[in-house]
N, C-alpha and C positions, 0 to 999 in steps of 0.2 A: 640395736636400733630402737627408736621410740615405739611406744605401745600404739597399735592401730586404733584410732578413735574417729568415729563419725558422729556428727550432730544431725538430728532430724527434727524438723519443725512442722509437724502436720497441723493443718487448719481444718477444724470441724464446724459444720453449720449448726451449731447449737451453743447457747449460753444461758437461755432462760429456764432451762431445766437442769439445775446443778447435779441432780442425781444421775442424769445421763452422762454428763461430762466426767463424773467420778467413775462410772463404769468403764468408760473409754480409757481413763488414766489407769485403772486397775488392770486392764488388758495389757497396757504397755509395761506396767510394773511386774507382770507375771513372768516376764523374761529375765533370767538372771544376768547380772553384770550390766544391766541397763539402768540408768539413773535419770529421773526427771529433774530438770534444772529449774523450770519455770512453767507457770500456767497463767494465761491472760484471757479473761472472758469479758466480752462487751455485749451488754444487753441490747443496745440499739442496733449494732451490727448483727446480733444474734449469732455470734461466732466465737469460738475458743481456739486459742493457739497454745499448743503444748510443746515445750522444748525439752528434748532429752538427748542423752549421749551414751555411747557404748561402743563395743567392738562391732565391726561391720556385720557379721552374721546375726548377732543379737539385735542390732538396730533394725535390720530388715525384718526379722521375725516379729519384733514389737510393732513395726509399722503394719504388717499384715494383720496381726490380731486386732489392732485398733481400727483398721479399715473395716474388718469383718464386724466388729462390735458396733461401729457407727452405722453400718448398713442395716443392722438388726433394729436399731433404736431410733433412727432419724428418718422421717418421711418428708421428702422435698415437696411433695404435693401440698403439705400443710405448713411449709416453712415460709416465714417472712423475715426480712431484715434489711438493713441499709447497705450491707456489703454484697457485691456480686458473688454468685456461687453457681456451680453446676452439680455439686455432689455433697453427700453427707460427709464423707471424708473428701474435702474439696481439693486441697493441694497438699502434696507430701514431698518436700524437697530434702535432699541429702547434701550435707556440707562437709568437705574434708577438714579435719582438725589436726591430726598428727598421724604419721606413719601410713597415710593413704593419699592417693592422688585424685585429681578431679576425674581422671579416666576411670579410676576404681569406683568412684561414686556413680558415674554414668552406668557402669556395668551393674551396680546395685539397683539402680532405678529400673533398668531393663529387666533384671531378674524378678524384682517385685512386681513390675507391671504385668509381666506374662503370667505370674502366679495369680494375681488378683483377677485378671481376665479369665483364666482357665478355671480356677477353683471357685471364685465368688460370682462369676458371670457379670462383673461390673466393667463397663467400657473404660479403658485407660488411655490417656493421652500423655505422651512424653514431652517435656518442655525444657527450656533453658539449654544447658550443655548436653542434655540427653535427647534433645529434639531430633526427630527424623527428617524434618524439613525446616527450612529457614523461617517459614511462616509460623511455625509452632514454637519457636524460641520464646516469643512473647506470650505470657499468660493471657493477656487481654484478648488476643486473637482467638485462643481456644475457648475462652469464656464468653465470647460475643453472644449477646442475647440471653445469656444465663440458662438455667435449667429448662425453663418453659420453651424457649425457641429451639434449644438443642434437641429436646424431645421430639420436635416436629421434623428437624432437618437431618438427624443423625443417619437415617437410613436412605434418605432421598438425595443428599448432596455428597458427592465423592470427597470433597475437601473436608467434610466433617466426620468421615469414617475414623473410628478409633485406631490406635496402634495395636492394642490388644483387646480381647473381649468382644462381646456381641455388639452389633449395630442397633441396639435398642436400649432404652432406659427403663429401669425399674424405679420405684420411689426413692431408692438410694442414689440415683443419678449416676454421674461419672466421676472418675478420680483423675487428677492431673499429678503425675509423678515425675520428678526430675532431679538434676544435680546443679548446684550453683555455688558461687562464693558466698561469704557471709553477707547478710542483708540486714538493714536496720529499718524496722517498721516505726515510723515517727509521725505523730499527729499533732497538728497545731489547731487549738481552739481559738476562735475569734470573738471579739466583743460585740457580736450581733447574732440574731436568730434568723437572719436572711441567708438561706442556703445558697442563693444565687451568687452572693459575694464569694463564698468559699469555692463555688464552681468556677468562677472567673479567675480566681487566684490559682486554683489547681491547673487550669488551662495554661496560665502564664508560666507556671513553674515547671511543668512536666516536659520531659525531653521530646515526646512525640508531637507536641504543639510548638516546638521551637524554644523551649525554656532551658533549664539546666540539664546538662548531660547526666545520665545515670539516675534520673528522678522519674518515678511514676507517681501520679497524684490524681485524686478525685475529690470533689466537694460533697459532703454529706451533712445531715443533721444528726447530732448526737447529744443527748442529755439537754436538749433545749438550746443548744448552741451550734452555730455553723462550724464545721470542722474541715480542715484540709488534711485529708488522710494520705500519707505518702509512704513509699518504699524507696530507700536509698540503696541502690544496687551496687554502688562502689563508693564507700564513704571516704576512701583515700583521695579520690579524684574530685568528688563533690562532697566536701565535709559538711557536718551538721551546721556549723556556724554560718556558712555561706547560704544554706537553705533557709535558716531562720531569718536572716537579714533580708533575703529576697522576699519572703512571705511578708515580713514586717513592712517593707517599702510598698508592696502591692496593696496591703490592707489600708495604708494611709490614703491611697488613691480614692478609696470609697468611704473615707471618714471613719475608719475602724482601726483596731489595733489587735495585737495578740493578747489573749486573756491568759492562756497557759499552754504548755506543751506536754506531750505524753509519749512515753516509750511503750511499745507493745513487745513483750518478751525481753530478751537479753540484748546487750550491746557490747561490742568489743571495747575493752578499756582504752585502746589506742584512740578510738573515735572520740571518747569523752575528754581525754587528755588534749587532743588537738583542739577541741572546742574551748577548753579552759585556756589554753595557750593563746588562742586567737583573741578571746575577749579580754584577757589580762595583758595582752601585747608583750608577752615574754619572748622577745625576739631571740635571745640567747639561751633559751631553755633547752635542756638535754634530758632525754627520758631517764637517764641514770640519777637525776635529781629527785625522783619519786622515792620517798623513804621506803615504802613497802616493797617496791620492786628491787631496790638495792638489798634490803634485808633478805628477801627470798633468794636472791642470787647468791648471797654470802652463805646462807644456810643450805643451799643446794636443793631447794624444793622445786624450782621451776626453771632450771637451766637445761634447755633442750640440747644445747651443744654438749654438755656433760653426759647426756644420755646417748647421743648419737655417735659422736666422734670416736671415743675410745673403742666402742664395739666394732666400728668399721676398721679402725687401725689394727685392732687385734686380729680381725679376719685377714687383713692385708698382710700381716706379719706371720700368719700361720703357714703350715706346710702344704696347704692346698694351692692349686694353680689358680683358683678363683676365690675372691676377686683378684684381678691382676692389674697389669699396667693400663689396660683399656678402661677398666672401672675407675682406677685412680685418676686417669685423665679427665673423665667425666666429673668425678667428685671435685677435682681441683678447679675445673671451669665453673662448677656450681658454686663453689666458694666465691669466685669472682662475681657471679651474678648476685649472690647474697650481699656482698660488699657494695655493689652498685645500688641495690635497694636501700641499704643502710644510709648511704650518702644522700639518696633522694629523700628519705624520710627525715633526715636531719636538716633538709633544705625547705621542704614544703611547709607552708604556714608562716615562714619568717618574712617580715615586712621587707627586709633587705633584698630578698630574692623574688618578690612578687612579679617582677618583669619577666622572669624565666619560669614561672610556675607551670605553664602549659607544657613546656619542654620537659621539665622535671617530672611532672605527673605522668606523662607518657612514658618516660624512661623507667619509672618505678613499675608501671603496669607491665611493660615488656620484660624487665629483669625478673620480676616475680614469676612470670610465665616460663622464662628460660630456666630458672632454678628448678622448677618442677620437671621440665623436660629432661634436664641433665640428671636429676635424681633417678628418673626412669632409665636414662642411658647407662647409669652405673649397673643396674640390674641386667639390662639388655646385653651389655658387653659380656658379662659373666655367663649369661644364658647362651650366647653365641659360641663361646669357647667350650661350654659343656656339650653343645650339639656336635661340635667338631670331634670331641673326645669320644662321644657315643658312636659316631660314624667310624672312627679309627678302630674301635673295638669290635666292629662287625666281623662275622666269620668270613674267611677267604679260602676255604678248602676247595671249592669248585670254581670253574670259570664264571658261572652265573653269579656266585657269591662275590667274587672279585670285582666283577663289573658293577654289581649293586653297591659294593663298598666304595668303589672309585667314584661313582655318581654321587653318593651321599657325602663323601669327603669334599668333592668339588662344590656341591651346594652349600655345605657348611662353611667352607672357606669364603665363599662369596658373602655369606651372612656375616662372617667374622671380619670382613673388610667393610661392609656397609655400616656396622655398628660404630666403629671408631670414626668413620667418615661422617656420620651423623653428629658425633661429638665435636668433630672439627668444625663443622658448619655452625653449630650452636656456639662454640667458643668464639668464633669470629664475630657473631652477633653480640656476645658479651663484651668483647674488646671495643666495639663501636659504642656501646652504651657506657662503658668505662670512660671513653674519651669525652662523652657528653657530661658525665659526672665531674670529671676534672675541669672541664671547660666552664660549666655553669653552676656546679654544686657548691654547697657550703664550704667556704674557704678553710674552716676548721677541720674539715674532713677530706681535704684535697689529697692527702697522702693515702687515704683509704681508697679513693677512686683510682689512684695510680697503682695501688696494690691489687685492686680488682683486675686491672689490665694485665698485670704480671701473672696472676693466677690463670686468666683466660689464655694467655700466650703459652704458659707451661702446659695447660691442658691440651691446647691445639697441637703443640709439638710432640707431646706424648702420644696423642691419637695418631698422628702421622707415622710415628715409629711403629705403632701396632699395625697400621695399614701396610707398611713396607714389609714387615716380617711375614704377614699372612699372604701378601702378594706373591712371595717366592714359592708358595705351595700350589699355586694355580696351574692347572694343565691348559686352561683356555683363558688367558688374561684378557682377551678381547671382550669377554662378557662384562668386564667391569671397567673397560677403557674410558667411558664417559665420566665415571666417578673419579678415576685416577687423574684425568685431565682437569676436572673441577678442583680437586685438592691441590694439584700443582699450581693452578692459577691463584689459589688462596694463600699460598706460602709467602707472598710478598707483604701481606697485610700486617702481620705482627711487627715487622720492621718499621712500616709506615706509622702504625699506631704508636710505637715506642718513641719515634722521633717527634711526633706531634705532642705527645704527653710531656716529653722532656722540655719542649719549648714552652708549653703552657705552665708547667711547674716553675720554670724560671721567671716567666712574666708575671704570673699571679701571686706566687708565694716566695720568690727568690730562693728556690730550692734547686740545687745542682747535684747531679749524680757524680 
C-alpha cells in the first residue's frame, strides 16, 4: 500500500517578526519524518502560512508543538493585520495526501483539538469536514468578529462555546482545527489603491454572496494596492482561469484591471495545467503530453498504481482469508469510480464539452468521493471477516460460553452482510456515474467510461455473492431482511445500465459488443 502522508497548512498570526516565525518552524522541524514544503509570510496581513507533510502521527505532533510555540510568542492583544484572526495559531487544517482518508484526517483533527484544549488551555473549534455542527463548517462563522469580539462572547453565548478547551481566551486566542480537501489561496492585485473596489469585486465573486461556487473572498489593502484575497476550495469545479476572468471582468466595471496575481503556499500541478490548457485553448490536450509526468511515470518515481496494486494483489493471492472476495468486490468497484473520475477530468476544460461541464464536474466530485468510500470498504470487509473468525474461536465448554459464542457469531455475521451490502450500494452509484461518463464524457475516453461500468457491475455481483454466503450462517435472518430486500431490488440495475451503455456506445462511437 502507499505510504500514509498527511499535509498540514497551519496559519499563524505573525509575519512582521521573522524570528518568531523561525521559532515556530523550528518546532515543526523538531519532529522526525516531517518536512516543511513552503513558507509564505505577508506583512500587511501579518500572517504566515507554513506547509508541511509527513506521516499522520508526526504531522499531529508537529502541529501541537507549533501551536504551543505560537501561544508562547504571539500576543493577540497587541496584534494588528489585514487578515481576520482569532488565534496565535489561527487555523490548522489537515489534508489527506496518500494512504489516508478524509475520515482519518477528521480523527486527527479531533485528537489534536482535544490535546490542545486539555494540555495548553486553548479553546479549539473544529471546522470543515471535522465540524461538529453545520454552522461551524465555514471558517467565517467561527471567526466572526475576530479575536476581540470572541473574547467578549465565548463565555456568554452558547453558540460560541468551543469544542475543546476552556470558554475563555488568553492572549493566545483560540485555534480552529479541521480537515479539508486541497485548497488554493489565490490573491489578485488590482490597478487601484481604492480598497472599496476590491471589496465590491470580492462580494461579486464569492459563493456566499451569489458568485462562483467554491470561492471565498474578501477585499483588503496590501502593499499599497487593493487586493481580492481568495480561497478556492474546489479548484476542479471552479478552476483558477475562471476565477481570474471573473475578477478581470468585474474590475473593468470600475475602470480598473488586474495588476498581478499571487499564490499563497503550494498549488496542485493539475490546477496550473488546467489554467494553461484553458488560456492556450488546447482542446485536445492530454495530461500524458507533459514531458516531466511521462518521464516520472517511465522511471517509476511517481506511479501510485505501481505502489498500491501489486501489494493488494499479493495479499489477495496469499494463504490468508483476508482480504477476500468482499474486499476484492470493493476494490473492483473503486477502480470503476477511478475510471469515471479519469473520464471527467479528460472532459473538463475542453471547449467541445462546455455545454455539459456542470454535469461532468458534479460527476467527478461524486466519483472521487465514492472512490474514497470504496477504499474504506476494502478494509471494512476484511475487518468484518476477522470479527467473525474471532467469534468462531471463542470458548464453548460451558452453556454460558456457548450462548456467548452464538450471540457473537450472529452479530459478526450481520456485520459480514452489512459490509458487502454497503459495497453493493456504492457500486450501483458508480454504475450510474459511469453511464453519465459514457453519455456526456470525452468521446476519446468513452470506452473507459464503459469499462468503469463493467468494474462496478463486477464489484456489485461479487458483493452480492458474499452477502448470500454469509446469509446462510444466520440463525435469525429477519434481522437483516430489509437489507436483503434492498439488495434484491438493486439486482436489476446492472442489466439496465449495460443495455443503456451498449446503446450509447453504438450511437456515439459506433462501437458494438
